[in-house]
N, C-alpha and C positions, 0 to 999 in steps of 0.2 A: 391256097384255099382260104376263103374268108368265112370265119365262124363268129357270129355275133354272140353277145351274152344271151340275148333272147333265144337264139338258135340252141345254145347249150342248155338253157333252162328247159326248152321244149323237149329236147332229146332225153334229158334226165327224167323229166316228168313222165314221158312216154315209157321209159325203161322201168320206172317205179310202178306205173300202172300195170305193166306186164308182169312185174316181179311180185307185187303185193299178194296176189291170190295164192302164191306158193308158201306164204308165211302164215303162222298162227295170227289170229286177229290182234293179239296184244303186241305183236312185233311189227305190224305193218307201218310203213312210212307215210306220213302225211305229205301232201303236195304243197310244201312250204319250204322256202329257202332256209328257214330257221330249224328245220327238222334235223336232228342228230342222226348220223348214219352208223358210225363206228367209233369205238373207244369207250371210255368210262361213261356209264349212264346211257349209252346208245343201244339200240335194239339188235344190231346185226353182229354176228360172230364173223370170224375170218372167212369161213366158207361161203356164207351168205354175201359177204362183201365182194368176194371174187366173182360170184355169180352176177351180182348187180353191176359190177364194173364191166363185165363182158357184155351185158345187155346195153349199157350206156355206149360202149364202143360200137355196137351194132346199130343203135339208133342214130348215133352221130354219122355213121357211114350211110345209113338210109337217107338221112337228111341232106348230107353234103357230098356224098360220094368219096369222102376222104377216110383213110384208114388211120386211126390214132391208136397208140399203145398207152393206156392209162395206168396199167399196173406195172410198176418198176421198182427196183431197189432204191433208186434215188427218191422216188415219191414216198416210199415207206420210211426212209431215214430222215425226212425233213423234220425240223423242229415243230412246225405246225402242220399236222396231217391234212392233206388235201381230201381225205376221206371222212373227216370229222363230221361235216354237215353238208347239206345239199348246196348251200352257198359256197362253201370251200371247194366242193367238187365242180361247181359251175366255173369258178375262177380258174381252177386247174385245167379243165377241159379247154377253155379259151387260151390259156397259156401254152398248153401242149400243141394246140392247133397253130398258134403263131410260130412256135419253134419249128414245127414241121414245114411251114412255108419258108422260113428264113434259113432252116438247117440244110 
């Protein structure tokens, strides 16, 4: 499966658009790669993060037909969290997609 960075951004933005109405106005995520998602100073708690990640997985599958697993022990234990910002999540989605192809 080939997943470009632009595809990953589109899938994540679609997931954010679907997810934001479930959040209070002060916690909604902007459609920007600079937007913080999770961690210190970020709006989402762990439950909201899990829900967003599930939506991102669904939107990637809708876009590409590929099933990715984005929530993992390995991801959570990284020094730099792939869930910290939208940009970090985009990079992680592309990385997981490439590993899925080569794995």
